[in-house]
C-alpha positions as CSV (number, residue, x, y, z in Angstrom):
1,X,121.8,107.2,103.6
2,X,121.0,103.6,104.5
3,X,119.1,104.7,107.7
4,X,117.1,107.2,105.7
5,X,115.8,104.6,103.2
6,X,115.3,101.9,105.9
7,X,113.2,104.3,107.9
8,X,111.3,105.5,104.9
9,X,110.6,102.0,103.8
10,X,109.2,101.0,107.2
11,X,107.1,104.2,107.2
12,X,105.4,103.0,104.1
13,X,103.9,100.1,106.1
14,X,103.3,102.1,109.3
15,X,101.6,105.1,107.7
16,X,100.5,104.1,104.2
17,X,97.7,106.7,103.9
18,X,100.2,109.5,103.6
19,X,101.8,107.9,100.6
20,X,98.6,106.8,99.0
21,X,97.1,110.2,99.2
22,X,99.9,111.7,97.1
23,X,99.8,109.1,94.3
24,X,98.4,110.4,91.0
25,X,94.8,109.5,90.5
26,X,95.5,107.6,87.3
27,X,97.6,105.0,89.2
28,X,95.8,101.7,90.0
29,X,96.4,99.5,93.0
30,X,97.7,102.3,95.3
31,X,98.1,100.1,98.4
32,X,100.1,97.5,96.4
33,X,102.3,100.3,94.9
34,X,102.8,101.8,98.3
35,X,103.9,98.4,99.7
36,X,106.2,97.6,96.7
37,X,107.9,101.0,96.9
38,X,108.2,100.7,100.7
39,X,109.7,97.2,100.3
40,X,112.2,98.4,97.7
41,X,113.2,101.4,99.9
42,X,113.8,99.0,102.8
43,X,115.6,96.5,100.7
44,X,117.9,99.1,99.0
45,X,118.6,100.8,102.3
46,X,119.7,97.4,103.8
47,X,121.7,96.7,100.6
48,X,123.6,100.0,101.0
49,X,125.3,98.7,104.1
50,X,127.6,96.0,102.7
51,X,130.1,97.2,100.2
52,X,129.4,94.3,97.9
53,X,125.9,95.4,97.2
54,X,126.2,99.2,97.7
55,X,126.5,100.0,94.0
56,X,123.5,97.9,93.0
57,X,121.4,99.5,95.9
58,X,122.4,103.0,94.8
59,X,121.2,102.4,91.3
60,X,118.0,100.9,92.6
61,X,117.5,104.0,94.7
62,X,118.0,106.2,91.7
63,X,115.4,104.3,89.7
64,X,113.0,104.3,92.6
65,X,113.4,108.1,93.1
66,X,112.6,108.6,89.4
67,X,109.6,106.3,89.6
68,X,108.1,108.1,92.5
69,X,108.7,111.6,91.2
70,X,105.1,111.9,89.9
71,X,103.8,111.4,93.4
72,X,105.8,114.5,94.5
73,X,104.3,116.5,91.6
74,X,100.8,115.2,92.6
75,X,101.5,116.3,96.2
76,X,102.4,119.8,95.0
77,X,99.1,119.9,93.0
78,X,97.1,118.6,96.0
79,X,98.6,121.1,98.4
80,X,98.1,124.0,96.0
81,X,94.4,123.1,95.4
82,X,93.7,122.8,99.1
83,X,95.5,126.0,99.9
84,X,97.7,124.1,102.4
85,X,100.0,126.2,104.5
86,X,102.6,123.6,103.7
87,X,102.5,124.2,100.0
88,X,106.0,125.8,100.1
89,X,107.4,122.4,101.3
90,X,106.1,120.7,98.2
91,X,107.9,123.3,96.1
92,X,111.1,122.5,98.0
93,X,110.6,118.8,97.7
94,X,110.8,118.7,93.9
95,X,114.4,119.8,93.6
96,X,115.3,117.9,96.8
97,X,114.5,114.7,94.8
98,X,117.3,115.6,92.4
99,X,119.7,116.1,95.4
100,X,118.7,112.7,96.7
101,X,119.4,111.2,93.2
102,X,122.8,112.9,93.2
103,X,123.6,111.6,96.7
104,X,122.7,108.0,95.6
105,X,124.7,108.5,92.4
106,X,127.8,109.1,94.5
107,X,127.5,105.6,95.8
108,X,127.5,104.1,92.3
109,X,131.1,105.2,91.8
110,X,133.8,102.6,92.4
111,X,135.5,104.7,95.0
112,X,132.5,104.1,97.4
113,X,132.2,100.4,96.8
């Protein structure tokens, strides 16, 4: 799980356009929001590694996944409107977000810290 979030966090800085393009239009400062969410993904991924900060990191990941959920909805809308052949992936991605939340929640339990 740590590797997933560390890689995703780095990817926000390497390929910001992909993330910015799926942000809802009503959000201001898209590059800043991309960088902040990428930094938090990277930070929480690193903080998952030591047991002493694992619980905190898992709760942070849960909050982050909830915060970025509107971007996943926006991505679905964008792909639908453009008749993208990858629209089906956006349908799959919405429930996947809940699976990721559940996975992070497992690490909030005392038996994992």
